[in-house]
C-alpha positions in Angstrom: 0.0 0.0 0.0 1.3 3.5 -0.9 0.3 6.4 1.4 0.3 10.1 0.5 -0.1 12.6 3.3 -2.1 15.4 1.8 -2.3 18.0 4.6 -2.4 18.8 8.2 -0.2 17.6 11.1 -0.3 14.8 13.5 -3.7 13.2 14.0 -5.3 15.8 11.7 -3.3 14.7 8.7 -5.3 13.3 5.7 -3.8 10.1 4.4 -4.7 8.9 0.9 -3.8 5.4 0.0 -3.6 3.9 -3.5 -6.3 1.4 -2.3 -8.6 4.3 -1.3 -8.1 6.1 -4.6 -8.8 2.8 -6.5 -12.0 2.2 -4.5 -13.4 5.7 -4.5 -12.1 7.1 -7.8 -11.6 4.0 -9.9 -7.8 4.6 -10.2 -5.9 1.7 -11.7 -2.1 1.4 -12.0 -1.2 0.8 -15.7 2.6 0.6 -15.4 4.2 -2.1 -13.4 6.5 -1.0 -10.6 9.7 -2.3 -12.2 8.9 -0.4 -15.4 8.2 2.7 -13.3 11.7 2.5 -11.8 13.3 1.8 -15.2 11.6 4.9 -16.7 12.7 7.0 -13.7 16.3 6.0 -13.9 16.4 6.5 -17.6 15.0 10.0 -17.2 17.5 10.8 -14.4 20.4 9.6 -16.6 19.2 11.5 -19.6 18.8 14.8 -17.6 22.1 14.4 -15.8 20.5 13.9 -12.4 22.5 10.8 -11.4 25.9 10.6 -9.9 28.3 7.6 -10.2 29.2 6.2 -6.8 32.9 6.2 -7.8 32.7 10.0 -8.1 31.0 10.5 -4.7 33.7 11.9 -2.4 32.2 10.8 0.8 31.4 7.2 -0.2 34.5 5.8 1.5 33.8 7.7 4.7 30.2 6.4 4.9 31.3 2.8 4.1 34.0 2.8 6.7 31.6 4.1 9.4 29.1 1.5 8.5 31.6 -1.3 8.7 33.0 -0.1 12.0 29.5 0.7 13.5 30.5 4.3 14.2 29.1 7.7 13.1 30.8 9.0 10.0 33.1 12.0 10.4 31.7 14.1 7.6 32.6 17.7 6.6 30.4 20.5 8.0 27.0 20.5 6.2 27.4 17.0 4.8 24.4 14.8 5.5 24.9 11.1 6.3 21.2 10.4 5.7 20.5 9.1 2.1 17.2 11.0 2.4 18.9 14.3 3.1 16.9 15.1 6.3 19.7 15.1 8.9 21.9 18.2 8.5 25.1 18.2 10.5 24.9 22.0 11.2 
């Protein structure tokens, strides 16, 4: 099930699931998930939005920290979270 939070905060948030939309609006997925990912990656590569891991300067720092079970020692402002939501500032 996919969930989209539409608005509000906490208990007042409105959650819309793909099942709810299918039931109430007749929405039907027409592209399989694997094809969706393939298209997304192709678009990102074509538009220059991807980075090669070999060119990522902090890859070795993150891997070493993961292997040793320690917090990575990253430069100021560098985020260890792959989702970009934990600034080091």
